[in-house]
Biopython code that builds the backbone (N, CA, C, O; Angstrom):
import numpy as np
from Bio.PDB.StructureBuilder import StructureBuilder

atoms = [
    (1, "MET", "N", (1.584, 14.974, -22.637)),
    (1, "MET", "CA", (0.019, 14.708, -22.193)),
    (1, "MET", "C", (-0.423, 15.900, -21.911)),
    (1, "MET", "O", (0.297, 16.763, -21.409)),
    (2, "ILE", "N", (-1.840, 16.095, -22.248)),
    (2, "ILE", "CA", (-2.661, 17.369, -22.077)),
    (2, "ILE", "C", (-3.614, 17.223, -20.944)),
    (2, "ILE", "O", (-4.549, 16.434, -21.083)),
    (3, "ILE", "N", (-3.468, 17.972, -19.715)),
    (3, "ILE", "CA", (-4.596, 17.950, -18.810)),
    (3, "ILE", "C", (-5.787, 18.972, -19.087)),
    (3, "ILE", "O", (-5.720, 20.199, -19.022)),
    (4, "LYS", "N", (-6.854, 18.215, -19.398)),
    (4, "LYS", "CA", (-8.086, 19.003, -19.820)),
    (4, "LYS", "C", (-8.718, 19.659, -18.503)),
    (4, "LYS", "O", (-9.092, 20.829, -18.586)),
    (5, "ASN", "N", (-8.860, 18.960, -17.275)),
    (5, "ASN", "CA", (-9.201, 19.488, -16.312)),
    (5, "ASN", "C", (-8.631, 18.752, -14.997)),
    (5, "ASN", "O", (-7.882, 17.784, -15.129)),
    (6, "LYS", "N", (-8.958, 19.176, -13.874)),
    (6, "LYS", "CA", (-8.493, 18.744, -12.677)),
    (6, "LYS", "C", (-9.348, 18.768, -11.550)),
    (6, "LYS", "O", (-9.670, 19.846, -11.051)),
    (7, "THR", "N", (-9.730, 17.739, -11.119)),
    (7, "THR", "CA", (-10.456, 17.385, -10.068)),
    (7, "THR", "C", (-10.354, 16.583, -9.031)),
    (7, "THR", "O", (-10.360, 15.401, -9.374)),
    (8, "PRO", "N", (-10.250, 16.779, -7.758)),
    (8, "PRO", "CA", (-9.776, 15.899, -6.719)),
    (8, "PRO", "C", (-10.815, 14.850, -6.589)),
    (8, "PRO", "O", (-12.019, 15.075, -6.462)),
    (9, "ILE", "N", (-10.203, 13.587, -6.634)),
    (9, "ILE", "CA", (-11.171, 12.385, -6.390)),
    (9, "ILE", "C", (-10.524, 11.445, -5.225)),
    (9, "ILE", "O", (-9.320, 11.437, -4.971)),
    (10, "SER", "N", (-11.307, 10.809, -4.687)),
    (10, "SER", "CA", (-10.950, 9.923, -3.545)),
    (10, "SER", "C", (-10.142, 8.745, -4.067)),
    (10, "SER", "O", (-10.185, 8.421, -5.254)),
    (11, "ASN", "N", (-9.336, 8.050, -3.077)),
    (11, "ASN", "CA", (-8.571, 6.729, -3.625)),
    (11, "ASN", "C", (-9.605, 5.804, -3.849)),
    (11, "ASN", "O", (-9.216, 5.004, -4.700)),
    (12, "SER", "N", (-10.775, 5.544, -3.461)),
    (12, "SER", "CA", (-11.687, 4.657, -3.796)),
    (12, "SER", "C", (-12.225, 4.887, -5.289)),
    (12, "SER", "O", (-12.314, 3.984, -6.122)),
    (13, "GLU", "N", (-12.498, 5.951, -5.461)),
    (13, "GLU", "CA", (-12.964, 6.393, -6.945)),
    (13, "GLU", "C", (-11.721, 6.178, -7.864)),
    (13, "GLU", "O", (-12.025, 5.672, -8.944)),
    (14, "ALA", "N", (-10.516, 6.417, -7.710)),
    (14, "ALA", "CA", (-9.421, 6.189, -8.529)),
    (14, "ALA", "C", (-9.147, 4.778, -8.759)),
    (14, "ALA", "O", (-8.778, 4.286, -9.825)),
    (15, "LYS", "N", (-9.360, 4.174, -7.665)),
    (15, "LYS", "CA", (-9.160, 2.468, -7.831)),
    (15, "LYS", "C", (-10.310, 1.944, -8.743)),
    (15, "LYS", "O", (-9.995, 1.064, -9.544)),
    (16, "ASN", "N", (-11.626, 2.377, -8.724)),
    (16, "ASN", "CA", (-12.635, 1.967, -9.427)),
    (16, "ASN", "C", (-12.397, 2.372, -10.747)),
    (16, "ASN", "O", (-12.797, 1.591, -11.611)),
    (17, "ILE", "N", (-11.800, 3.485, -11.148)),
    (17, "ILE", "CA", (-11.480, 3.858, -12.667)),
    (17, "ILE", "C", (-10.326, 2.932, -13.147)),
    (17, "ILE", "O", (-10.248, 2.598, -14.329)),
    (18, "LEU", "N", (-9.418, 2.520, -12.195)),
    (18, "LEU", "CA", (-8.359, 1.661, -12.865)),
    (18, "LEU", "C", (-8.968, 0.390, -13.042)),
    (18, "LEU", "O", (-8.650, -0.304, -14.007)),
    (19, "ILE", "N", (-9.985, -0.066, -12.042)),
    (19, "ILE", "CA", (-10.476, -1.558, -12.447)),
    (19, "ILE", "C", (-11.450, -1.610, -13.782)),
    (19, "ILE", "O", (-11.642, -2.616, -14.466)),
    (20, "LYS", "N", (-11.982, -0.393, -13.986)),
    (20, "LYS", "CA", (-12.893, -0.292, -15.110)),
    (20, "LYS", "C", (-11.741, -0.192, -16.443)),
    (20, "LYS", "O", (-12.078, -0.755, -17.485)),
    (21, "LYS", "N", (-10.648, 0.386, -16.410)),
    (21, "LYS", "CA", (-9.716, 0.244, -17.336)),
    (21, "LYS", "C", (-9.108, -1.061, -17.616)),
    (21, "LYS", "O", (-8.866, -1.476, -18.749)),
    (22, "MET", "N", (-8.898, -1.626, -16.624)),
    (22, "MET", "CA", (-8.304, -3.069, -16.491)),
    (22, "MET", "C", (-9.245, -4.063, -17.430)),
    (22, "MET", "O", (-8.764, -4.877, -18.218)),
    (23, "LYS", "N", (-10.673, -3.862, -17.217)),
    (23, "LYS", "CA", (-11.349, -4.852, -17.851)),
    (23, "LYS", "C", (-11.371, -4.608, -19.345)),
    (23, "LYS", "O", (-11.618, -5.550, -20.097)),
    (24, "LYS", "N", (-11.096, -3.247, -19.873)),
    (24, "LYS", "CA", (-11.135, -3.024, -21.452)),
    (24, "LYS", "C", (-9.560, -3.222, -21.901)),
    (24, "LYS", "O", (-9.314, -3.592, -23.049)),
    (25, "ARG", "N", (-8.713, -3.014, -21.142)),
    (25, "ARG", "CA", (-7.291, -3.405, -21.559)),
    (25, "ARG", "C", (-6.446, -3.523, -20.440)),
    (25, "ARG", "O", (-6.783, -3.490, -19.257)),
    (26, "GLU", "N", (-5.129, -3.688, -20.994)),
    (26, "GLU", "CA", (-3.998, -3.890, -20.078)),
    (26, "GLU", "C", (-3.608, -2.602, -19.495)),
    (26, "GLU", "O", (-3.608, -1.685, -20.317)),
    (27, "LEU", "N", (-3.306, -2.312, -18.402)),
    (27, "LEU", "CA", (-2.738, -1.170, -17.644)),
    (27, "LEU", "C", (-1.346, -0.935, -17.939)),
    (27, "LEU", "O", (-0.549, -1.867, -17.831)),
    (28, "ASN", "N", (-0.907, 0.415, -18.364)),
    (28, "ASN", "CA", (0.461, 0.674, -18.504)),
    (28, "ASN", "C", (1.253, 0.522, -17.029)),
    (28, "ASN", "O", (0.696, 0.239, -15.968)),
    (29, "TYR", "N", (2.555, 0.755, -17.202)),
    (29, "TYR", "CA", (3.308, 0.484, -15.886)),
    (29, "TYR", "C", (2.728, 1.390, -14.858)),
    (29, "TYR", "O", (2.137, 0.897, -13.897)),
    (30, "GLU", "N", (2.862, 2.772, -14.999)),
    (30, "GLU", "CA", (2.313, 3.705, -13.979)),
    (30, "GLU", "C", (1.008, 3.295, -13.297)),
    (30, "GLU", "O", (0.844, 3.145, -12.086)),
    (31, "GLN", "N", (-0.001, 3.119, -14.388)),
    (31, "GLN", "CA", (-1.433, 2.665, -13.790)),
    (31, "GLN", "C", (-1.333, 1.450, -12.839)),
    (31, "GLN", "O", (-1.980, 1.352, -11.796)),
    (32, "GLN", "N", (-0.485, 0.563, -13.290)),
    (32, "GLN", "CA", (-0.507, -0.844, -12.706)),
    (32, "GLN", "C", (0.246, -0.304, -11.198)),
    (32, "GLN", "O", (-0.375, -0.628, -10.186)),
    (33, "LEU", "N", (1.254, 0.318, -11.039)),
    (33, "LEU", "CA", (1.632, 0.675, -9.931)),
    (33, "LEU", "C", (0.694, 1.471, -8.858)),
    (33, "LEU", "O", (0.608, 1.217, -7.657)),
    (34, "ALA", "N", (0.015, 2.492, -9.578)),
    (34, "ALA", "CA", (-0.981, 3.084, -8.835)),
    (34, "ALA", "C", (-2.076, 2.139, -8.236)),
    (34, "ALA", "O", (-2.487, 2.126, -7.076)),
    (35, "TYR", "N", (-2.486, 1.283, -9.380)),
    (35, "TYR", "CA", (-3.547, 0.135, -8.825)),
    (35, "TYR", "C", (-3.135, -0.545, -7.554)),
    (35, "TYR", "O", (-3.824, -0.712, -6.548)),
    (36, "GLU", "N", (-1.884, -0.911, -7.768)),
    (36, "GLU", "CA", (-1.396, -1.936, -6.589)),
    (36, "GLU", "C", (-1.162, -1.005, -5.152)),
    (36, "GLU", "O", (-1.264, -1.491, -4.026)),
    (37, "TYR", "N", (-0.882, 0.206, -5.391)),
    (37, "TYR", "CA", (-0.927, 0.951, -4.139)),
    (37, "TYR", "C", (-2.223, 1.291, -3.551)),
    (37, "TYR", "O", (-2.433, 1.325, -2.339)),
    (38, "LEU", "N", (-3.218, 1.580, -4.608)),
    (38, "LEU", "CA", (-4.670, 1.800, -4.108)),
    (38, "LEU", "C", (-5.343, 0.546, -3.684)),
    (38, "LEU", "O", (-6.410, 0.642, -3.077)),
    (39, "LYS", "N", (-4.863, -0.552, -3.924)),
    (39, "LYS", "CA", (-5.560, -2.007, -3.695)),
    (39, "LYS", "C", (-5.068, -2.138, -2.198)),
    (39, "LYS", "O", (-5.836, -2.687, -1.409)),
    (40, "ASN", "N", (-3.849, -1.679, -1.748)),
    (40, "ASN", "CA", (-3.177, -1.954, -0.607)),
    (40, "ASN", "C", (-3.724, -1.037, 0.487)),
    (40, "ASN", "O", (-3.958, -1.458, 1.620)),
    (41, "THR", "N", (-3.940, 0.358, 0.073)),
    (41, "THR", "CA", (-4.151, 1.377, 0.814)),
    (41, "THR", "C", (-5.524, 1.873, 1.072)),
    (41, "THR", "O", (-5.737, 2.489, 2.117)),
    (42, "THR", "N", (-6.466, 1.664, 0.226)),
    (42, "THR", "CA", (-7.762, 2.191, 0.042)),
    (42, "THR", "C", (-8.664, 1.569, 1.312)),
    (42, "THR", "O", (-8.798, 0.347, 1.353)),
    (43, "LYS", "N", (-9.235, 2.338, 2.270)),
    (43, "LYS", "CA", (-10.022, 1.897, 3.348)),
    (43, "LYS", "C", (-11.312, 1.722, 3.246)),
    (43, "LYS", "O", (-11.918, 0.974, 4.013)),
    (44, "LEU", "N", (-12.000, 2.520, 2.102)),
    (44, "LEU", "CA", (-13.389, 2.397, 2.009)),
    (44, "LEU", "C", (-13.927, 2.035, 0.479)),
    (44, "LEU", "O", (-13.298, 2.371, -0.525)),
    (45, "SER", "N", (-15.021, 1.396, 0.449)),
    (45, "SER", "CA", (-15.431, 1.263, -0.817)),
    (45, "SER", "C", (-15.994, 2.611, -1.519)),
    (45, "SER", "O", (-16.434, 3.498, -0.787)),
    (46, "LYS", "N", (-15.990, 2.758, -2.747)),
    (46, "LYS", "CA", (-16.444, 3.840, -3.387)),
    (46, "LYS", "C", (-18.048, 4.275, -2.875)),
    (46, "LYS", "O", (-18.369, 5.459, -2.772)),
    (47, "ALA", "N", (-18.774, 3.408, -2.644)),
    (47, "ALA", "CA", (-20.137, 3.827, -2.146)),
    (47, "ALA", "C", (-20.182, 4.332, -0.548)),
    (47, "ALA", "O", (-21.027, 5.149, -0.183)),
    (48, "ASP", "N", (-19.250, 3.798, 0.315)),
    (48, "ASP", "CA", (-19.084, 4.272, 1.457)),
    (48, "ASP", "C", (-18.245, 5.590, 1.469)),
    (48, "ASP", "O", (-18.534, 6.473, 2.277)),
    (49, "ALA", "N", (-17.206, 5.741, 0.582)),
    (49, "ALA", "CA", (-16.863, 7.074, 0.343)),
    (49, "ALA", "C", (-17.504, 8.193, -0.113)),
    (49, "ALA", "O", (-17.215, 9.342, 0.220)),
    (50, "ASP", "N", (-18.548, 7.808, -1.022)),
    (50, "ASP", "CA", (-19.575, 8.754, -1.489)),
    (50, "ASP", "C", (-20.137, 9.232, -0.378)),
    (50, "ASP", "O", (-20.093, 10.433, -0.110)),
    (51, "LYS", "N", (-20.892, 8.092, 0.602)),
    (51, "LYS", "CA", (-21.699, 8.457, 1.799)),
    (51, "LYS", "C", (-21.008, 9.468, 2.697)),
    (51, "LYS", "O", (-21.431, 10.573, 3.036)),
    (52, "LEU", "N", (-19.979, 8.939, 2.983)),
    (52, "LEU", "CA", (-19.268, 9.917, 4.092)),
    (52, "LEU", "C", (-18.667, 11.192, 3.450)),
    (52, "LEU", "O", (-18.257, 12.046, 4.236)),
    (53, "MET", "N", (-18.566, 11.422, 2.158)),
    (53, "MET", "CA", (-18.342, 12.775, 1.556)),
    (53, "MET", "C", (-19.446, 13.813, 1.869)),
    (53, "MET", "O", (-19.281, 14.975, 2.240)),
    (54, "GLN", "N", (-20.633, 13.140, 1.638)),
    (54, "GLN", "CA", (-22.002, 13.750, 1.707)),
    (54, "GLN", "C", (-21.970, 14.121, 3.278)),
    (54, "GLN", "O", (-22.239, 15.294, 3.537)),
    (55, "GLU", "N", (-21.705, 13.354, 4.243)),
    (55, "GLU", "CA", (-21.818, 13.523, 5.487)),
    (55, "GLU", "C", (-20.965, 14.721, 5.796)),
    (55, "GLU", "O", (-21.407, 15.760, 6.286)),
    (56, "LEU", "N", (-19.702, 14.501, 5.473)),
    (56, "LEU", "CA", (-18.463, 15.672, 5.764)),
    (56, "LEU", "C", (-18.943, 16.927, 5.082)),
    (56, "LEU", "O", (-18.723, 17.976, 5.688)),
    (57, "ARG", "N", (-19.523, 16.990, 3.994)),
    (57, "ARG", "CA", (-19.917, 18.289, 3.499)),
    (57, "ARG", "C", (-20.549, 19.288, 4.367)),
    (57, "ARG", "O", (-20.305, 20.494, 4.353)),
    (58, "GLU", "N", (-21.365, 18.689, 5.109)),
    (58, "GLU", "CA", (-22.220, 19.372, 6.103)),
    (58, "GLU", "C", (-21.454, 20.065, 6.936)),
    (58, "GLU", "O", (-21.960, 21.115, 7.336)),
    (59, "THR", "N", (-19.979, 19.704, 7.472)),
    (59, "THR", "CA", (-19.270, 20.366, 8.378)),
    (59, "THR", "C", (-18.503, 21.652, 7.850)),
    (59, "THR", "O", (-17.902, 22.373, 8.646)),
    (60, "GLY", "N", (-18.539, 21.936, 6.414)),
    (60, "GLY", "CA", (-18.172, 23.097, 5.977)),
    (60, "GLY", "C", (-16.942, 22.829, 5.414)),
    (60, "GLY", "O", (-16.384, 23.863, 5.049)),
    (61, "LEU", "N", (-16.197, 21.629, 5.172)),
    (61, "LEU", "CA", (-14.884, 21.457, 4.670)),
    (61, "LEU", "C", (-14.984, 21.628, 3.101)),
    (61, "LEU", "O", (-16.043, 21.350, 2.540)),
    (62, "ASN", "N", (-13.882, 22.087, 2.384)),
    (62, "ASN", "CA", (-13.639, 22.270, 1.064)),
    (62, "ASN", "C", (-13.503, 21.032, 0.502)),
    (62, "ASN", "O", (-13.343, 20.040, 1.214)),
    (63, "GLU", "N", (-13.554, 20.958, -0.891)),
    (63, "GLU", "CA", (-13.355, 19.636, -1.556)),
    (63, "GLU", "C", (-11.916, 19.090, -1.374)),
    (63, "GLU", "O", (-11.750, 17.878, -1.234)),
    (64, "GLU", "N", (-10.962, 19.879, -1.373)),
    (64, "GLU", "CA", (-9.573, 19.330, -1.059)),
    (64, "GLU", "C", (-9.488, 18.736, 0.232)),
    (64, "GLU", "O", (-8.932, 17.642, 0.325)),
    (65, "GLN", "N", (-9.982, 19.323, 1.297)),
    (65, "GLN", "CA", (-10.117, 18.837, 2.626)),
    (65, "GLN", "C", (-10.937, 17.764, 2.830)),
    (65, "GLN", "O", (-10.649, 16.992, 3.745)),
    (66, "LEU", "N", (-12.048, 17.532, 2.057)),
    (66, "LEU", "CA", (-12.896, 16.477, 2.047)),
    (66, "LEU", "C", (-12.030, 15.159, 1.640)),
    (66, "LEU", "O", (-11.950, 14.144, 2.333)),
    (67, "ILE", "N", (-11.439, 15.355, 0.465)),
    (67, "ILE", "CA", (-10.794, 14.169, -0.173)),
    (67, "ILE", "C", (-9.618, 13.688, 0.814)),
    (67, "ILE", "O", (-9.516, 12.496, 1.102)),
    (68, "ASN", "N", (-8.869, 14.506, 1.245)),
    (68, "ASN", "CA", (-7.821, 14.114, 2.047)),
    (68, "ASN", "C", (-8.098, 13.333, 3.381)),
    (68, "ASN", "O", (-7.511, 12.322, 3.764)),
    (69, "VAL", "N", (-9.226, 14.084, 4.079)),
    (69, "VAL", "CA", (-9.869, 13.238, 5.204)),
    (69, "VAL", "C", (-10.188, 11.947, 4.767)),
    (69, "VAL", "O", (-9.685, 10.976, 5.332)),
    (70, "ILE", "N", (-11.005, 11.811, 3.779)),
    (70, "ILE", "CA", (-11.392, 10.497, 3.378)),
    (70, "ILE", "C", (-10.442, 9.707, 2.811)),
    (70, "ILE", "O", (-10.700, 8.505, 2.880)),
    (71, "ASN", "N", (-9.367, 10.018, 2.242)),
    (71, "ASN", "CA", (-8.236, 9.216, 2.064)),
    (71, "ASN", "C", (-7.428, 8.684, 3.026)),
    (71, "ASN", "O", (-6.909, 7.570, 2.948)),
    (72, "LEU", "N", (-7.259, 9.752, 4.285)),
    (72, "LEU", "CA", (-6.321, 9.353, 5.209)),
    (72, "LEU", "C", (-7.132, 8.826, 6.410)),
    (72, "LEU", "O", (-6.604, 8.061, 7.216)),
    (73, "MET", "N", (-8.282, 9.189, 6.522)),
    (73, "MET", "CA", (-9.240, 8.592, 7.417)),
    (73, "MET", "C", (-8.516, 8.730, 8.886)),
    (73, "MET", "O", (-8.348, 7.730, 9.585)),
    (74, "PRO", "N", (-8.137, 9.925, 9.268)),
    (74, "PRO", "CA", (-7.640, 10.107, 10.575)),
    (74, "PRO", "C", (-8.220, 9.398, 11.798)),
    (74, "PRO", "O", (-9.424, 9.148, 11.739)),
    (75, "GLU", "N", (-7.688, 9.106, 12.675)),
    (75, "GLU", "CA", (-8.478, 8.645, 14.014)),
    (75, "GLU", "C", (-8.269, 9.313, 15.074)),
    (75, "GLU", "O", (-8.878, 8.964, 16.085)),
    (76, "ASN", "N", (-7.505, 10.265, 15.124)),
    (76, "ASN", "CA", (-7.505, 11.114, 16.282)),
    (76, "ASN", "C", (-7.350, 12.683, 15.937)),
    (76, "ASN", "O", (-7.046, 13.027, 14.795)),
    (77, "GLU", "N", (-7.545, 13.511, 16.847)),
    (77, "GLU", "CA", (-7.569, 14.896, 16.694)),
    (77, "GLU", "C", (-6.360, 15.551, 16.222)),
    (77, "GLU", "O", (-6.400, 16.551, 15.505)),
    (78, "GLN", "N", (-5.430, 15.075, 16.562)),
    (78, "GLN", "CA", (-3.932, 15.356, 16.233)),
    (78, "GLN", "C", (-3.657, 15.228, 14.688)),
    (78, "GLN", "O", (-3.103, 16.090, 14.005)),
    (79, "LEU", "N", (-4.123, 14.043, 14.256)),
    (79, "LEU", "CA", (-3.821, 13.772, 12.833)),
    (79, "LEU", "C", (-4.795, 14.515, 11.917)),
    (79, "LEU", "O", (-4.483, 14.835, 10.770)),
    (80, "LEU", "N", (-6.115, 14.807, 12.525)),
    (80, "LEU", "CA", (-7.110, 15.637, 11.651)),
    (80, "LEU", "C", (-6.614, 17.114, 11.670)),
    (80, "LEU", "O", (-7.023, 17.851, 10.773)),
    (81, "LYS", "N", (-5.801, 17.589, 12.579)),
    (81, "LYS", "CA", (-5.469, 19.093, 12.538)),
    (81, "LYS", "C", (-4.191, 19.095, 11.641)),
    (81, "LYS", "O", (-3.736, 20.149, 11.196)),
    (82, "LEU", "N", (-3.652, 17.930, 11.404)),
    (82, "LEU", "CA", (-2.404, 18.089, 10.474)),
    (82, "LEU", "C", (-2.961, 18.078, 8.933)),
    (82, "LEU", "O", (-2.381, 18.537, 7.949)),
    (83, "ILE", "N", (-4.163, 17.470, 8.978)),
    (83, "ILE", "CA", (-4.581, 17.265, 7.441)),
    (83, "ILE", "C", (-5.104, 18.523, 7.240)),
    (83, "ILE", "O", (-4.822, 19.112, 6.197)),
    (84, "LEU", "N", (-6.027, 19.184, 8.304)),
    (84, "LEU", "CA", (-6.558, 20.842, 7.911)),
    (84, "LEU", "C", (-5.763, 21.652, 8.488)),
    (84, "LEU", "O", (-6.281, 22.396, 9.320)),
    (85, "ASN", "N", (-4.488, 21.758, 8.279)),
    (85, "ASN", "CA", (-3.626, 22.631, 8.789)),
    (85, "ASN", "C", (-3.826, 24.142, 8.086)),
    (85, "ASN", "O", (-3.512, 25.134, 8.742)),
    (86, "LYS", "N", (-4.255, 24.254, 6.996)),
    (86, "LYS", "CA", (-4.430, 25.410, 6.408)),
    (86, "LYS", "C", (-5.693, 26.158, 7.091)),
    (86, "LYS", "O", (-5.739, 27.384, 6.993)),
    (87, "GLU", "N", (-6.479, 25.630, 7.618)),
    (87, "GLU", "CA", (-7.559, 26.297, 8.497)),
    (87, "GLU", "C", (-7.099, 26.423, 9.908)),
    (87, "GLU", "O", (-7.158, 25.506, 10.727)),
    (88, "LYS", "N", (-6.564, 27.808, 10.174)),
    (88, "LYS", "CA", (-6.026, 28.022, 11.412)),
    (88, "LYS", "C", (-6.894, 27.796, 12.684)),
    (88, "LYS", "O", (-6.585, 26.979, 13.551)),
    (89, "ASN", "N", (-7.870, 28.486, 12.725)),
    (89, "ASN", "CA", (-8.814, 28.319, 13.904)),
    (89, "ASN", "C", (-9.810, 27.489, 13.842)),
    (89, "ASN", "O", (-10.978, 27.874, 13.788)),
    (90, "ILE", "N", (-9.412, 26.114, 13.842)),
    (90, "ILE", "CA", (-10.651, 25.097, 13.947)),
    (90, "ILE", "C", (-11.075, 24.846, 15.290)),
    (90, "ILE", "O", (-10.327, 24.506, 16.207)),
    (91, "LYS", "N", (-12.521, 25.061, 15.377)),
    (91, "LYS", "CA", (-12.925, 24.944, 16.620)),
    (91, "LYS", "C", (-13.000, 23.565, 16.997)),
    (91, "LYS", "O", (-13.115, 22.736, 16.094)),
    (92, "PRO", "N", (-12.944, 23.117, 18.417)),
    (92, "PRO", "CA", (-12.685, 21.773, 18.890)),
    (92, "PRO", "C", (-13.948, 20.923, 18.545)),
    (92, "PRO", "O", (-13.785, 19.754, 18.195)),
    (93, "ASP", "N", (-15.378, 21.533, 18.641)),
    (93, "ASP", "CA", (-16.382, 20.777, 18.306)),
    (93, "ASP", "C", (-16.472, 20.480, 16.939)),
    (93, "ASP", "O", (-17.074, 19.437, 16.680)),
    (94, "LYS", "N", (-15.982, 21.198, 15.894)),
    (94, "LYS", "CA", (-16.172, 20.738, 14.791)),
    (94, "LYS", "C", (-15.087, 19.781, 14.385)),
    (94, "LYS", "O", (-15.245, 19.151, 13.339)),
    (95, "LEU", "N", (-13.995, 19.605, 15.109)),
    (95, "LEU", "CA", (-12.981, 18.473, 15.053)),
    (95, "LEU", "C", (-13.658, 17.295, 15.545)),
    (95, "LEU", "O", (-13.648, 16.219, 14.947)),
    (96, "SER", "N", (-14.263, 17.517, 16.668)),
    (96, "SER", "CA", (-14.931, 16.123, 17.342)),
    (96, "SER", "C", (-16.103, 15.569, 16.348)),
    (96, "SER", "O", (-16.223, 14.392, 16.010)),
    (97, "ASN", "N", (-16.930, 16.637, 15.954)),
    (97, "ASN", "CA", (-17.803, 16.107, 14.795)),
    (97, "ASN", "C", (-17.402, 15.397, 13.557)),
    (97, "ASN", "O", (-18.090, 14.512, 13.046)),
    (98, "ILE", "N", (-16.288, 15.805, 13.101)),
    (98, "ILE", "CA", (-15.620, 15.277, 11.936)),
    (98, "ILE", "C", (-15.305, 13.653, 12.395)),
    (98, "ILE", "O", (-15.667, 12.641, 11.795)),
    (99, "LEU", "N", (-14.592, 13.736, 13.527)),
    (99, "LEU", "CA", (-14.010, 12.437, 13.886)),
    (99, "LEU", "C", (-15.179, 11.462, 14.250)),
    (99, "LEU", "O", (-15.136, 10.277, 13.920)),
    (100, "LYS", "N", (-16.362, 12.078, 15.034)),
    (100, "LYS", "CA", (-17.458, 11.138, 15.128)),
    (100, "LYS", "C", (-17.966, 10.499, 13.975)),
    (100, "LYS", "O", (-18.255, 9.302, 13.982)),
    (101, "ILE", "N", (-18.129, 11.439, 12.693)),
    (101, "ILE", "CA", (-18.579, 10.849, 11.700)),
    (101, "ILE", "C", (-17.651, 9.932, 10.747)),
    (101, "ILE", "O", (-18.114, 9.251, 9.831)),
    (102, "LEU", "N", (-16.313, 10.003, 11.074)),
    (102, "LEU", "CA", (-15.269, 9.062, 10.515)),
    (102, "LEU", "C", (-15.533, 7.762, 11.206)),
    (102, "LEU", "O", (-15.527, 6.717, 10.556)),
    (103, "LYS", "N", (-15.777, 7.776, 12.571)),
    (103, "LYS", "CA", (-15.708, 6.577, 13.430)),
    (103, "LYS", "C", (-17.109, 5.759, 12.863)),
    (103, "LYS", "O", (-17.126, 4.549, 13.090)),
    (104, "LYS", "N", (-17.944, 6.177, 12.348)),
    (104, "LYS", "CA", (-18.820, 5.334, 11.841)),
    (104, "LYS", "C", (-18.664, 4.459, 10.462)),
    (104, "LYS", "O", (-19.439, 3.635, 9.976)),
    (105, "TYR", "N", (-17.348, 4.943, 9.990)),
    (105, "TYR", "CA", (-16.856, 4.157, 8.538)),
    (105, "TYR", "C", (-15.686, 3.353, 8.933)),
    (105, "TYR", "O", (-15.141, 2.674, 8.062)),
    (106, "THR", "N", (-15.224, 3.347, 10.162)),
    (106, "THR", "CA", (-13.945, 2.460, 10.386)),
    (106, "THR", "C", (-14.554, 1.253, 11.072)),
    (106, "THR", "O", (-13.840, 0.312, 11.415)),
]
sb = StructureBuilder()
sb.init_structure("model")
sb.init_model(0)
sb.init_chain("A")
sb.init_seg("    ")
for serial, (resi, resn, name, xyz) in enumerate(atoms, 1):
    if name == "N":
        sb.init_residue(resn, " ", resi, " ")
    sb.init_atom(name, np.array(xyz, "f"), 0.0, 1.0, " ", f" {name:<3s}", serial, name[0])
structure = sb.get_structure()
């Protein structure tokens, strides 16, 4: 397999891609496993995930952090800190702002 490019995407976007593939043809074993996992764990629709990403971009998170926050949807400050662990000195007001935005989508 040749990887042409690598772009982080949200779980809801990955689920939509697999749904489109299912309409065209049968999924292979790995794709079927991925679809079942995403069907059971994805918390947001693609539209909501896109809206949430736009709102979270204003907080200054990078793409990888955005995707992780959207996929995991942390409900408290401790979990959010774990997701953003590479960013050492996160201001409490930034964390609370992110959590406030996430609460609108839960």
